[in-house]
N, CA and C atoms as a LAMMPS dump frame, in Angstrom:
ITEM: TIMESTEP
0
ITEM: NUMBER OF ATOMS
288
ITEM: BOX BOUNDS ff ff ff
-5.0000000000000000e+02 5.0000000000000000e+02
-5.0000000000000000e+02 5.0000000000000000e+02
-5.0000000000000000e+02 5.0000000000000000e+02
ITEM: ATOMS id mol type element x y z
1 1 1 N 152.563 212.855 -88.692
2 1 2 C 152.155 214.147 -89.191
3 1 3 C 151.508 213.948 -90.551
4 2 1 N 150.576 214.798 -90.869
5 2 2 C 149.877 214.757 -92.139
6 2 3 C 150.362 215.915 -93
7 3 1 N 150.711 215.632 -94.255
8 3 2 C 151.223 216.651 -95.165
9 3 3 C 150.377 216.684 -96.425
10 4 1 N 150.012 217.887 -96.846
11 4 2 C 149.217 218.067 -98.058
12 4 3 C 150.065 218.779 -99.103
13 5 1 N 150.365 218.054 -100.181
14 5 2 C 151.126 218.595 -101.305
15 5 3 C 150.144 219.017 -102.391
16 6 1 N 150.238 220.26 -102.858
17 6 2 C 149.415 220.722 -103.962
18 6 3 C 150.186 220.5 -105.256
19 7 1 N 149.613 219.703 -106.135
20 7 2 C 150.278 219.336 -107.381
21 7 3 C 149.747 220.17 -108.543
22 8 1 N 150.248 219.88 -109.72
23 8 2 C 149.811 220.564 -110.923
24 8 3 C 148.313 220.358 -111.115
25 9 1 N 147.658 221.318 -111.689
26 9 2 C 146.211 221.29 -111.935
27 9 3 C 145.416 221.285 -110.64
28 10 1 N 146.022 221.779 -109.566
29 10 2 C 145.37 221.937 -108.264
30 10 3 C 144.907 220.634 -107.628
31 11 1 N 145.495 219.526 -108.035
32 11 2 C 145.227 218.258 -107.353
33 11 3 C 146.061 218.215 -106.088
34 12 1 N 145.498 217.719 -105.025
35 12 2 C 146.21 217.597 -103.763
36 12 3 C 146.521 216.134 -103.466
37 13 1 N 147.693 215.928 -102.873
38 13 2 C 148.073 214.617 -102.378
39 13 3 C 148.284 214.771 -100.879
40 14 1 N 147.551 213.989 -100.102
41 14 2 C 147.705 214.033 -98.645
42 14 3 C 148.365 212.744 -98.195
43 15 1 N 149.447 212.877 -97.438
44 15 2 C 150.21 211.721 -96.968
45 15 3 C 150.372 211.825 -95.457
46 16 1 N 150.157 210.728 -94.767
47 16 2 C 150.423 210.68 -93.338
48 16 3 C 151.761 209.988 -93.127
49 17 1 N 152.692 210.697 -92.486
50 17 2 C 154.013 210.172 -92.164
51 17 3 C 154.096 209.96 -90.659
52 18 1 N 154.747 208.895 -90.245
53 18 2 C 154.966 208.641 -88.827
54 18 3 C 156.325 207.964 -88.648
55 19 1 N 156.898 208.108 -87.471
56 19 2 C 158.17 207.491 -87.124
57 19 3 C 158.052 206.949 -85.712
58 20 1 N 158.344 205.655 -85.543
59 20 2 C 158.21 205.04 -84.217
60 20 3 C 159.561 204.76 -83.553
61 21 1 N 160.645 205.328 -84.098
62 21 2 C 161.975 205.089 -83.562
63 21 3 C 162.704 203.964 -84.273
64 22 1 N 161.962 203.198 -85.083
65 22 2 C 162.548 202.075 -85.806
66 22 3 C 162.237 202.13 -87.299
67 23 1 N 161.013 202.496 -87.639
68 23 2 C 160.563 202.53 -89.031
69 23 3 C 159.821 203.834 -89.325
70 24 1 N 159.79 204.172 -90.62
71 24 2 C 158.961 205.257 -91.113
72 24 3 C 157.672 204.617 -91.629
73 25 1 N 156.551 205.277 -91.43
74 25 2 C 155.277 204.789 -91.942
75 25 3 C 154.703 205.828 -92.896
76 26 1 N 154.206 205.379 -94.039
77 26 2 C 153.502 206.25 -94.963
78 26 3 C 152.086 205.705 -95.116
79 27 1 N 151.126 206.469 -94.664
80 27 2 C 149.721 206.043 -94.684
81 27 3 C 149.559 204.652 -94.074
82 28 1 N 150.297 204.381 -93.001
83 28 2 C 150.194 203.12 -92.275
84 28 3 C 151.086 202.002 -92.767
85 29 1 N 151.733 202.179 -93.913
86 29 2 C 152.61 201.14 -94.464
87 29 3 C 154.004 201.303 -93.855
88 30 1 N 154.541 200.268 -93.181
89 30 2 C 155.878 200.374 -92.587
90 30 3 C 156.973 200.326 -93.646
91 31 1 N 157.921 201.257 -93.545
92 31 2 C 159.063 201.318 -94.454
93 31 3 C 160.335 201.152 -93.644
94 32 1 N 161.181 200.222 -94.027
95 32 2 C 162.434 199.97 -93.322
96 32 3 C 163.456 201.05 -93.65
97 33 1 N 164.177 201.51 -92.666
98 33 2 C 165.228 202.508 -92.866
99 33 3 C 166.498 201.796 -93.317
100 34 1 N 167.034 202.216 -94.463
101 34 2 C 168.258 201.625 -94.988
102 34 3 C 168.055 200.356 -95.79
103 35 1 N 166.828 199.883 -95.901
104 35 2 C 166.521 198.674 -96.665
105 35 3 C 165.382 198.956 -97.638
106 36 1 N 165.371 198.252 -98.75
107 36 2 C 164.284 198.409 -99.711
108 36 3 C 163.019 197.737 -99.181
109 37 1 N 161.888 198.381 -99.379
110 37 2 C 160.594 197.822 -98.997
111 37 3 C 159.747 197.706 -100.254
112 38 1 N 159.181 196.534 -100.482
113 38 2 C 158.307 196.302 -101.625
114 38 3 C 156.879 196.261 -101.118
115 39 1 N 155.975 196.957 -101.821
116 39 2 C 154.586 197.021 -101.369
117 39 3 C 153.666 197.113 -102.579
118 40 1 N 152.559 196.396 -102.55
119 40 2 C 151.543 196.544 -103.594
120 40 3 C 150.351 197.282 -103.007
121 41 1 N 149.748 198.122 -103.83
122 41 2 C 148.597 198.909 -103.388
123 41 3 C 147.65 198.97 -104.567
124 42 1 N 146.518 198.289 -104.467
125 42 2 C 145.612 198.202 -105.609
126 42 3 C 146.312 197.453 -106.73
127 43 1 N 146.364 198.058 -107.896
128 43 2 C 147.051 197.429 -109.028
129 43 3 C 148.498 197.894 -109.146
130 44 1 N 148.905 198.835 -108.308
131 44 2 C 150.264 199.377 -108.386
132 44 3 C 151.265 198.579 -107.578
133 45 1 N 152.518 198.632 -108.014
134 45 2 C 153.629 198.002 -107.297
135 45 3 C 154.626 199.095 -106.961
136 46 1 N 155.084 199.125 -105.716
137 46 2 C 155.94 200.199 -105.252
138 46 3 C 157.185 199.646 -104.57
139 47 1 N 158.304 200.271 -104.852
140 47 2 C 159.558 199.982 -104.161
141 47 3 C 159.947 201.249 -103.414
142 48 1 N 160.127 201.129 -102.125
143 48 2 C 160.462 202.276 -101.278
144 48 3 C 161.874 202.105 -100.74
145 49 1 N 162.573 203.218 -100.567
146 49 2 C 163.868 203.207 -99.896
147 49 3 C 163.944 204.436 -99
148 50 1 N 164.306 204.246 -97.737
149 50 2 C 164.386 205.334 -96.758
150 50 3 C 165.83 205.504 -96.326
151 51 1 N 166.312 206.745 -96.43
152 51 2 C 167.664 207.085 -95.983
153 51 3 C 167.543 208.066 -94.813
154 52 1 N 168.22 207.751 -93.706
155 52 2 C 168.221 208.626 -92.537
156 52 3 C 169.262 209.719 -92.735
157 53 1 N 168.831 210.99 -92.679
158 53 2 C 169.744 212.115 -92.803
159 53 3 C 170.18 212.629 -91.432
160 54 1 N 169.269 212.6 -90.468
161 54 2 C 169.546 212.913 -89.065
162 54 3 C 168.432 212.269 -88.249
163 55 1 N 168.401 212.49 -86.96
164 55 2 C 167.411 211.838 -86.104
165 55 3 C 165.977 212.132 -86.547
166 56 1 N 165.709 213.355 -87.021
167 56 2 C 164.355 213.75 -87.402
168 56 3 C 164.169 213.966 -88.898
169 57 1 N 165.232 213.842 -89.697
170 57 2 C 165.145 214.103 -91.136
171 57 3 C 165.43 212.835 -91.936
172 58 1 N 164.583 212.608 -92.95
173 58 2 C 164.689 211.414 -93.768
174 58 3 C 164.435 211.744 -95.233
175 59 1 N 165.06 210.963 -96.1
176 59 2 C 164.782 211.036 -97.529
177 59 3 C 164.121 209.722 -97.903
178 60 1 N 162.923 209.8 -98.467
179 60 2 C 162.156 208.621 -98.836
180 60 3 C 161.998 208.61 -100.351
181 61 1 N 162.458 207.546 -100.98
182 61 2 C 162.337 207.398 -102.432
183 61 3 C 161.294 206.334 -102.735
184 62 1 N 160.394 206.653 -103.646
185 62 2 C 159.332 205.751 -104.052
186 62 3 C 159.477 205.506 -105.548
187 63 1 N 159.814 204.264 -105.915
188 63 2 C 159.99 203.889 -107.318
189 63 3 C 158.682 203.266 -107.796
190 64 1 N 157.948 203.988 -108.652
191 64 2 C 156.646 203.534 -109.127
192 64 3 C 156.715 203.213 -110.614
193 65 1 N 155.623 202.729 -111.153
194 65 2 C 155.532 202.455 -112.588
195 65 3 C 155.61 203.757 -113.387
196 66 1 N 155.22 204.883 -112.784
197 66 2 C 155.208 206.182 -113.47
198 66 3 C 156.535 206.918 -113.372
199 67 1 N 157.379 206.541 -112.439
200 67 2 C 158.654 207.22 -112.247
201 67 3 C 159.041 207.254 -110.775
202 68 1 N 160.002 208.098 -110.45
203 68 2 C 160.52 208.195 -109.083
204 68 3 C 159.926 209.404 -108.385
205 69 1 N 159.443 209.199 -107.176
206 69 2 C 158.997 210.278 -106.293
207 69 3 C 159.946 210.293 -105.098
208 70 1 N 160.488 211.462 -104.771
209 70 2 C 161.367 211.575 -103.607
210 70 3 C 160.775 212.567 -102.623
211 71 1 N 160.798 212.191 -101.366
212 71 2 C 160.27 213.021 -100.295
213 71 3 C 161.389 213.345 -99.315
214 72 1 N 161.5 214.598 -98.934
215 72 2 C 162.392 215.02 -97.856
216 72 3 C 161.489 215.359 -96.681
217 73 1 N 161.637 214.613 -95.592
218 73 2 C 160.729 214.744 -94.452
219 73 3 C 161.506 215.213 -93.231
220 74 1 N 160.955 216.216 -92.551
221 74 2 C 161.549 216.74 -91.315
222 74 3 C 160.462 216.692 -90.24
223 75 1 N 160.535 215.684 -89.371
224 75 2 C 159.513 215.517 -88.334
225 75 3 C 159.579 216.609 -87.277
226 76 1 N 160.763 217.101 -86.976
227 76 2 C 160.914 218.12 -85.931
228 76 3 C 160.252 219.439 -86.334
229 77 1 N 160.466 219.873 -87.577
230 77 2 C 159.928 221.15 -88.053
231 77 3 C 158.622 220.997 -88.831
232 78 1 N 158.102 219.772 -88.89
233 78 2 C 156.842 219.482 -89.587
234 78 3 C 156.87 219.999 -91.027
235 79 1 N 157.89 219.525 -91.781
236 79 2 C 158.052 219.933 -93.166
237 79 3 C 158.193 218.71 -94.059
238 80 1 N 157.699 218.842 -95.277
239 80 2 C 157.846 217.788 -96.27
240 80 3 C 157.966 218.438 -97.639
241 81 1 N 158.895 217.908 -98.438
242 81 2 C 159.069 218.365 -99.812
243 81 3 C 159.01 217.135 -100.7
244 82 1 N 158.236 217.232 -101.753
245 82 2 C 158.099 216.138 -102.705
246 82 3 C 158.728 216.571 -104.019
247 83 1 N 159.625 215.748 -104.548
248 83 2 C 160.257 216.012 -105.834
249 83 3 C 159.825 214.877 -106.759
250 84 1 N 158.895 215.198 -107.661
251 84 2 C 158.348 214.16 -108.527
252 84 3 C 158.22 214.676 -109.948
253 85 1 N 158.744 213.898 -110.868
254 85 2 C 158.583 214.186 -112.287
255 85 3 C 159.14 215.562 -112.669
256 86 1 N 160.24 215.95 -112.005
257 86 2 C 160.919 217.193 -112.322
258 86 3 C 160.358 218.43 -111.655
259 87 1 N 159.386 218.282 -110.771
260 87 2 C 158.767 219.424 -110.096
261 87 3 C 158.863 219.227 -108.586
262 88 1 N 159.196 220.306 -107.859
263 88 2 C 159.248 220.26 -106.394
264 88 3 C 157.933 220.789 -105.822
265 89 1 N 157.394 220.062 -104.859
266 89 2 C 156.142 220.439 -104.22
267 89 3 C 156.393 220.539 -102.718
268 90 1 N 156.109 221.689 -102.135
269 90 2 C 156.289 221.878 -100.698
270 90 3 C 154.943 221.711 -100.019
271 91 1 N 154.928 221.03 -98.895
272 91 2 C 153.681 220.687 -98.236
273 91 3 C 153.415 221.528 -97.001
274 92 1 N 152.148 221.63 -96.68
275 92 2 C 151.714 222.146 -95.397
276 92 3 C 151.496 220.918 -94.513
277 93 1 N 152.215 220.825 -93.399
278 93 2 C 152.138 219.649 -92.523
279 93 3 C 151.607 220.039 -91.146
280 94 1 N 150.945 219.1 -90.512
281 94 2 C 150.394 219.296 -89.167
282 94 3 C 150.303 217.939 -88.492
283 95 1 N 150.189 217.951 -87.169
284 95 2 C 150.033 216.693 -86.421
285 95 3 C 148.667 216.108 -86.69
286 96 1 N 148.575 214.763 -86.7
287 96 2 C 147.274 214.165 -86.923
288 96 3 C 146.513 214.047 -85.663
């Protein structure tokens, strides 16, 4: 599913989330459930951690150089909430 979060100053962040029954994917990058995933993207370094809340709900934490971004993802109801830098952002999600 694709989710568009509207951030401060009307900037949008679009993220594609997927689940194959084993891993969560963010924009094509596989994230292990219950294990830390390290990934570099451009000049940035990212540490991801995925916690399973239920079969269709997950909490994804992204530890970046700028701070922590947390995502609450619900694949069944096509919902995503981003909590970053003290602000909650609710997304409009749809199937890709």
